C-alpha positions as CSV (number, residue, x, y, z in Angstrom):
1,M,-21.8,-7.4,-31.4
2,F,-24.0,-8.1,-28.4
3,A,-24.9,-11.6,-29.5
4,A,-21.4,-12.4,-30.8
5,L,-19.8,-11.5,-27.4
6,L,-22.4,-12.8,-25.0
7,L,-20.8,-16.2,-24.3
8,S,-17.3,-14.8,-24.1
9,A,-18.5,-12.2,-21.7
10,G,-20.0,-14.9,-19.5
11,S,-16.6,-16.5,-19.3
12,L,-15.0,-13.2,-18.5
13,T,-17.5,-12.6,-15.7
14,D,-16.5,-15.9,-14.2
15,R,-12.9,-15.0,-14.3
16,V,-12.9,-11.5,-13.0
17,G,-16.0,-11.6,-10.8
18,A,-19.5,-10.4,-11.4
19,R,-19.2,-7.1,-9.6
20,Q,-16.1,-6.0,-11.5
21,A,-17.5,-7.2,-14.9
22,F,-20.8,-5.5,-14.3
23,G,-19.1,-2.2,-13.4
24,A,-16.8,-2.3,-16.4
25,G,-19.6,-3.2,-18.7
26,L,-21.7,-0.4,-17.3
27,V,-18.9,2.1,-17.8
28,V,-18.3,1.0,-21.4
29,F,-22.0,1.0,-22.2
30,T,-22.5,4.5,-20.7
31,A,-19.5,5.9,-22.5
32,A,-20.6,4.4,-25.8
33,S,-24.1,5.8,-25.3
34,A,-22.7,9.3,-24.8
35,A,-20.6,8.8,-28.0
36,C,-23.7,7.8,-29.8
37,G,-25.4,11.0,-28.7
38,F,-22.6,13.2,-29.8
39,A,-21.6,11.3,-33.0
40,P,-20.8,13.7,-35.7
41,D,-21.3,11.2,-38.6
42,L,-22.6,7.8,-39.4
43,V,-19.2,6.0,-39.0
44,V,-18.7,7.2,-35.5
45,L,-22.3,6.3,-34.6
46,V,-21.9,2.7,-36.0
47,V,-18.6,2.2,-34.1
48,A,-20.1,3.6,-30.9
49,R,-23.1,1.2,-31.3
50,L,-20.7,-1.7,-31.7
51,V,-18.9,-0.7,-28.5
52,Q,-22.3,-0.3,-26.8
53,G,-23.2,-3.9,-27.8
54,A,-19.9,-5.1,-26.3
55,G,-20.7,-3.3,-23.0
56,A,-24.2,-4.8,-22.9
57,A,-22.8,-8.2,-23.6
58,V,-20.8,-8.0,-20.4
59,I,-23.6,-6.5,-18.3
60,V,-26.2,-9.3,-19.0
61,P,-24.2,-12.4,-17.7
62,A,-22.8,-10.3,-14.9
63,S,-26.2,-9.2,-13.8
64,L,-27.4,-12.9,-13.7
65,A,-24.3,-13.8,-11.7
66,L,-25.1,-11.0,-9.2
67,I,-28.6,-12.4,-8.8
68,R,-27.2,-15.9,-8.2
69,E,-24.9,-14.5,-5.5
70,A,-27.6,-12.2,-3.9
71,F,-30.3,-15.0,-3.6
72,P,-28.8,-18.2,-2.3
73,D,-32.3,-19.7,-1.7
74,S,-33.5,-21.3,-4.9
75,A,-37.2,-20.1,-4.6
76,Q,-36.1,-16.5,-4.1
77,R,-33.5,-16.8,-6.9
78,A,-36.1,-18.1,-9.3
79,R,-38.4,-15.2,-8.4
80,A,-35.6,-12.7,-8.9
81,I,-34.6,-14.2,-12.3
82,S,-38.2,-14.1,-13.4
83,V,-38.4,-10.4,-12.5
84,W,-35.1,-9.8,-14.3
85,A,-36.4,-11.6,-17.4
86,M,-39.6,-9.6,-17.4
87,G,-37.7,-6.3,-17.2
88,G,-37.5,-6.0,-21.0
89,F,-41.1,-6.9,-21.5
90,G,-42.3,-4.6,-18.7
91,G,-40.3,-1.7,-20.0
92,R,-41.8,-2.2,-23.5
93,R,-45.4,-2.5,-22.1
94,G,-45.0,0.4,-19.7
95,R,-44.2,2.9,-22.5
96,P,-47.1,5.2,-23.5
97,G,-48.4,4.0,-26.8
98,A,-46.8,0.6,-26.7
99,G,-48.7,-2.0,-28.6
100,R,-50.8,0.6,-30.4
101,R,-50.6,0.6,-34.2
102,T,-50.6,4.0,-35.9
103,E,-51.3,4.2,-39.6
């Protein structure tokens, strides 16, 4: 769902504004996360995960648009985008036991 809606969510972000899209995506993602946690069965969990992916698809392009607006200088913007892009890698590397194989 995330990959399928990513381009459409970018267009939505351009139309409604980055701040509104980011806020809406965050609300949808958070509500779907709670639904995942309280899912009584597999069907509800799968549907909640699909909705979670839709929320994430809105958050990603909106966050990049917010960076573009917050950093008008191209050098600062490039640094901010590189920090944003490394967020997933840093989160993975920062977890205890990350990268260690257990057999």
